[in-house]
Each structure stands twice: as C-alpha cells, then as structure tokens.
N, C-alpha and C positions, 0 to 999 in steps of 0.2 A: 747939528741935528741934520737927521736923517728922517726921509720920508719914503711911503712905500706901500705896499700891499700886503697885510699880516692875514694869514689863515690859520687854521687849524687841521692837523692831518693825524692821522693813527695808522701805524703800520706793525702788523704782526705775522710772524711765521716762525714756527719752532725752529727751522734751520738757522735763523739769523742770529744765534747764540747771545740772546740777552735775556737773562733771568728776570731781573726786575725791572726793566724798562728804563728808558733813558729820555730826557727832555733835552729838546735843542731849539735854540732861538737863532740858530743860523739860517742864512740867504740861499734858499734852494730853490730853484725853477722847476717848471712843470717839464721843461725838456732833460732835466738831471733824472728823473724817474727811470727811464728807459736803461741808461748806463748802470743806474743802481740796481735796479732788478736783475739786470745782467750779472751784475756781481754776485747778487745772492744765488743766482741759479748757477755761476760756473764755478764759484767758491774763490775767485780771484779777481783783481781790479780789472777795469776795463775802460780803455781809452775811447772816449767817443770820436775823436777827431780822425783816429787811425781807422774807425769805422765808416766814416764819413758823414756822421751824423753830430748834430749839435748835443752838448749834455755833458755833465761831469760827473765821475762816480761819487756819492755823497755818502757811501755806506759808513764810513769812521762817524760821521757827523750823526746820522740817525741812532746808530748802534751805542755809540761812547761818548756823545756829546762834544765830540772833538770839533773844532772851527770848521767851517765847511770851506770848501775849495773854491767856490764862486766869490769873487771878487766885486762884481759889479752886474745891475741888469737894467736893460734898456725896456722902459715901457711908455705908452702913452696913450 
C-alpha cells in the first residue's frame, strides 16, 4: 500500500503533439516541471542533473501515459 499526496493537473500546448489528451497516474514531483518544460521548449530530453538542478524530464509520462521516471519522493 502506498501513501502520498494526489493532485490534479492540466497541461496544454499545441506544440506538445497530443491530439486527444492523455491521462497519467504517475508520480511526478514539482521539481520535475522545469526539466519537462525545457524538453517542450527545446524539443529534446533534458537531464536535470547535468544542469545542476533537481528534476526529471516527465514529458513522455504526460504526453503518452508512459510510466514516470520518478521512483520515489521524500516528503514530510
């Protein structure tokens, strides 16, 4: 059994390439948004660690429903 914080989010932009929308139940943290938005802006995957920032590119999770790359979150 897992516990955590569940939220609802909505992301839309014509350049994302998602015609009919996508639903994701993956684990995505707020720190993942910067690298994900950078992917959308650049058109290629971005590695947050190489930029010196936290966050994982979750573009495929929010556009195709693929499993998110985040494996754990620490919160208190």
